[in-house]
C-alpha positions in Angstrom: 40.2 2.4 46.5 39.1 4.2 43.3 36.7 1.4 42.6 35.2 1.5 46.1 34.6 5.3 45.8 33.1 4.9 42.4 30.7 2.1 43.6 29.8 4.2 46.7 29.1 7.2 44.4 26.8 5.0 42.2 25.0 3.7 45.3 24.5 7.3 46.6 23.2 8.5 43.2 20.9 5.5 43.0 19.6 6.1 46.5 18.8 9.8 45.7 17.1 8.8 42.5 15.0 6.2 44.2 14.0 8.7 46.9 12.9 11.2 44.2 10.9 8.6 42.3 9.2 7.5 45.5 8.3 11.0 46.4 6.9 11.8 43.0 4.6 8.7 43.2 3.3 9.6 46.7 -0.5 10.3 46.6 -2.0 13.2 48.4 -5.5 13.1 49.7 -8.0 13.8 47.0 -9.1 17.4 46.9 -12.8 18.1 46.9 -13.0 20.7 44.2 -16.4 21.9 45.3 -15.3 22.4 48.8 -11.6 23.0 48.5 -10.9 20.5 51.3 -9.1 17.3 51.5 -11.4 14.3 51.4 -10.9 10.5 51.8 -10.3 8.8 48.5 -12.0 5.4 48.7 -12.0 4.3 45.1 -9.2 3.9 42.6 -9.2 6.4 39.8 -9.2 10.2 39.3 -11.7 12.7 40.4 -14.7 12.9 38.1 -15.2 16.2 36.2 -17.5 18.3 38.3 -20.0 18.7 35.6 -22.7 21.4 35.6 -25.5 20.9 33.1 -29.2 21.5 32.6 -31.9 18.9 31.8 -34.5 19.2 29.1 -36.7 21.4 31.4 -33.9 23.8 32.2 -33.3 22.4 35.7 -29.7 22.5 36.7 -27.6 19.4 37.6 -24.4 19.8 39.6 -22.3 16.7 40.2 -21.0 18.5 43.3 -24.6 18.3 44.8 -24.2 14.5 44.8 -21.2 14.4 47.1 -21.5 11.3 49.3 -23.7 9.5 46.7 -22.8 7.2 43.8 -23.7 8.4 40.3 -24.1 6.4 37.1 -23.6 8.6 34.0 -24.5 7.3 30.6 -23.6 9.2 27.4 -25.8 8.3 24.5 -27.0 9.7 21.1 -30.4 9.7 19.4 -28.8 8.3 16.2 -27.2 5.4 17.9 -29.2 2.2 17.5 -27.5 0.4 20.4 -28.3 3.4 22.6 -32.0 3.5 21.5 -32.3 -0.3 22.1 -31.2 0.2 25.7 -33.5 3.1 26.7 -36.3 0.9 27.9 -34.0 -0.9 30.3 -32.4 2.4 31.4 -35.8 3.8 32.0 -36.6 0.8 34.3 -33.2 1.2 36.1 -33.8 4.9 36.7 -37.2 4.2 38.1 -35.9 1.7 40.7 -34.7 2.5 44.2 -30.9 2.1 43.8 -28.0 3.1 45.9 -26.9 5.3 43.0 -28.3 8.2 41.0 -28.9 7.5 37.2 -28.4 10.4 34.8 -28.0 10.4 31.0 -26.2 12.9 28.9 -26.6 13.8 25.2 -24.3 16.1 23.3 -26.3 18.5 21.0 -24.3 19.7 18.0 -21.5 17.3 18.8 -20.5 14.0 17.1 -23.6 14.0 14.9 -26.3 14.7 17.5 -29.3 16.9 16.7 -29.5 20.5 17.9 -30.8 21.0 21.5 -34.1 22.2 20.2 -34.5 19.2 17.8 -33.4 16.7 20.4 -35.9 18.0 23.0 -38.8 17.9 20.5 -37.8 14.3 19.6 -37.2 13.0 23.2 -40.4 14.5 24.6 -42.3 12.1 22.3 -40.5 9.1 23.7 -42.0 6.9 26.5 -39.2 7.2 29.1 -40.5 9.3 32.0 -37.8 8.1 34.5 -34.8 9.0 32.4 -33.1 12.3 33.3 -31.5 13.7 30.2 -28.8 16.4 30.6 -27.7 18.5 27.7 -23.9 18.8 27.1 -23.9 21.5 24.4 -21.0 21.0 21.9 -19.6 18.2 24.0 -17.8 20.4 26.6 -18.0 17.7 29.4 -17.8 14.8 27.0 -14.3 16.0 26.1 -13.4 16.1 29.9 -14.8 12.6 30.4 -12.8 11.4 27.4 -15.9 10.2 25.6 -14.9 8.0 22.6 -18.0 6.1 21.7 -21.8 5.9 22.2 -23.1 4.6 24.4 -20.5 5.0 27.2 -20.9 4.4 31.0 -19.2 6.3 33.8 -19.3 5.0 37.4 -18.7 7.7 40.0 -18.1 6.7 43.6 -19.5 8.5 46.6 -16.1 10.1 47.0 -16.4 11.8 43.6 -13.8 9.4 42.0 -14.5 8.2 38.5 -14.0 4.6 39.5 -14.8 3.0 36.1 -15.7 3.9 32.5 -16.6 1.6 29.7 -17.8 2.0 26.1 -20.7 0.0 24.8 -24.0 -1.2 26.2 -24.2 -2.1 29.9 -27.1 -4.2 31.1 -28.9 -3.1 34.3 -27.5 -6.2 36.1 -24.0 -5.2 35.0 -24.5 -1.7 36.2 -25.8 -2.8 39.6 -23.0 -5.4 40.0 -20.4 -2.8 39.1 -21.7 -0.4 41.8 -21.4 -3.2 44.4 -17.6 -3.0 43.9 -17.6 0.8 44.2 -17.9 2.7 47.5 
C-alpha cells in the first residue's frame, strides 16, 4: 500500500510539473509595441527592435511606420571591404520595385566607424543614390539587434517579427528569395 501511495504521489507531482512547464511555454499573441495592441504573429522569431533613426539628411525613420510591410535592414561599415564591394548591388536592389523596404544602417563612433560628420562627407561622394543610410550613433540599436559582424542582414516580416538575421554578404537573389519565405 505504501508503494502505491508513493507512486501516486510521484505521478501527481509529475503531472503538476508538466502542467507548469506547459503553461510557461504557452505563447501569447505578439504585442505591437507601437500600438499597445495584440497582433497576429505570422513569422517565427521575436519582435524586431522598434528602431528610430535619422538618415544622412536628417529625415526620421521609424520602423513602426512600416507596420504591415516587410523591411530588409543591412548593417555595414565604411571600412569593411566586403560591405563596400556589395554597395553597387545593394543600390540596384534598393532602386527596384520590391515587396520589401530596403534600409541600411551605419554606426558612427562604434566598432571603428567614422564620426557621423566624416561618414556623411565620405558617403555623399559615393555613386549610390538609391541607398537609404540611417545613422545609429554609438551603436545603440546595433546592440539591440545583437550585431556581431559587418555586414549583417536582418529580415523583418510584415508583422514586425525579426524573422531571420545573418552575418556576411547576402546577394540580391538571396535577399529576395529569403523574403519569399517571410510573410
